[in-house]
C-alpha positions, 0 to 999 in steps of 0.5 A, a space after each residue: 514484446 520487443 527485445 528492448 522491452 524484455 530487457 527493460 522488464 528484467 532490469 525493472 524486476 531487479 530494481 535497476 531503474 537507470 538501466 530499465 529507463 535506458 531500455 524503455 527509451 530504446 523500446 519507445 524508439 523501436 515502437 515509433 517505427 511500427 504501423 500501429 499505436 499499441 506498441 508505442 502506448 505500451 512502451 511510453 507507459 512503461 517509460 513513464 512508470 520508470 521515470 515516475 519511480 525515479 522522481 523524474 516527474 516532467 519526463 513521466 508526465 510527457 510520456 503519460 500525456 502522449 499515451 493519453 493522446 493516443 488512447 483518446 484516438 482509440 476511443 477506449 475509456 478503460 485505458 484513458 481512465 487508467 492513464 488519468 489515474 497515473 497522471 493523478 498519482 504523479 501529481 500527488 507524488 509531486 505535491 501538486 494536490 489540486 492538479 492531482 485531484 482534477 485528474 482523479 475526478 476526471 478519471 472517475 467520470 470516465 471509469 464509473 460509467 463503464 464500471 471499471 471497478 479494479 481501476 476505481 478501487 486503486 483510484 479511490 485508495 490513492 485519493 484517500 491518501 491524498 485527502 489525508 495528506 491535505 488534512 481532510 480525514 473525513 473525506 479520506 474515510 469516505 474514499 477508503 470505504 469506496 475503495 474497499 467496495 470496488 476491491 470486493 466487487 472484483 476480488 482484488 485481494 491485494 487491493 483489499 489488503 493494502 486499503 485495509 492497512 492504510 485505512 487502519 493506520 488512518 483511523 488509528 491516527 484519528 484515535 478511532 482505535 476500535 475501527 482501526 483494530 478491525 481494519 488492521 486485522 482484516 489487512 493481516 488476514 489478507 496479507 497472510 492469504 497472499 503470502 506477503 509476510 513483510 507486509 503482514 509484519 508491518 500491520 502486526 507492529 501497528 496492532 501491537 501498538 494498540 494492544 500495548 496501549 490496552 495493556 493486553 500483553 498476551 496479544 501484543 507479544 503474539 504480534 511481535 513474536 510473529 513480526 520478529 519471525 518474519 524480520 529474521 526470515 527476510 532480514 528486514 531493517 526493523 529486526 533490531 527494533 522489534 527484538 528490543 521491543 519484544 524483550 521489553 514486553 516480555 519483561 513487563 509481562 513477567 513483572 505483571 504476572 509476579 505483581 498480580 500473584 496473591 501472597 501465599 498465606 501460611 497457616 499454622 497448625 494448632 498446638 495440641 
């Protein structure tokens, strides 16, 4: 890895995208002087990813297309498919859903024959999200299910966690509360296993919505108490909202217990 690439990675890790972009461009310049295409493919791919995060879609697309051209020369369907997925993601983020779908479908044609399940899992998940955005919830459900199958095949815990979370949210919006609860509980378990507490808290808020609607105060309180615990540890922006909601639920639960307590019957002893 070149020095420019290392600096780009450091700035990207710190969230300094403008500096990461600069050093990615320097890495591309260095790679163009190399004898092989591999360094240039890596540098262009990184630059495309940073530009995509910055919302510079035209620049990102130019990088991905050059990467795709180089990869096609290498006759490597695995990397070709991954870059087609990147182009699909880029077009979906830009709201160009018809073009995004075309890239996704082409990627499926490339990745399915070689059984690249890791890439297919991410692809199907993103395709499901796009179907939701374009008002096709039934198609989204099918793609979420395919994404889960692919994640399971390769043991992609993070993929499972994210897909269960997004699938559960989609089912909840469609009113399928029972299936949504199952998905969200699965998501929570996987995020716990991965140690990703902020993501776990996001899922717990949705589960609290379900339990609160059912008037299951005990379960809702358990979810929100854990969410507030995570909020406090990571100083998450949801902390005030979660604390207020927790206080309200505690008050409701207390009132419910009081109102459900049967009146005490005072018995009098007979006069002798």
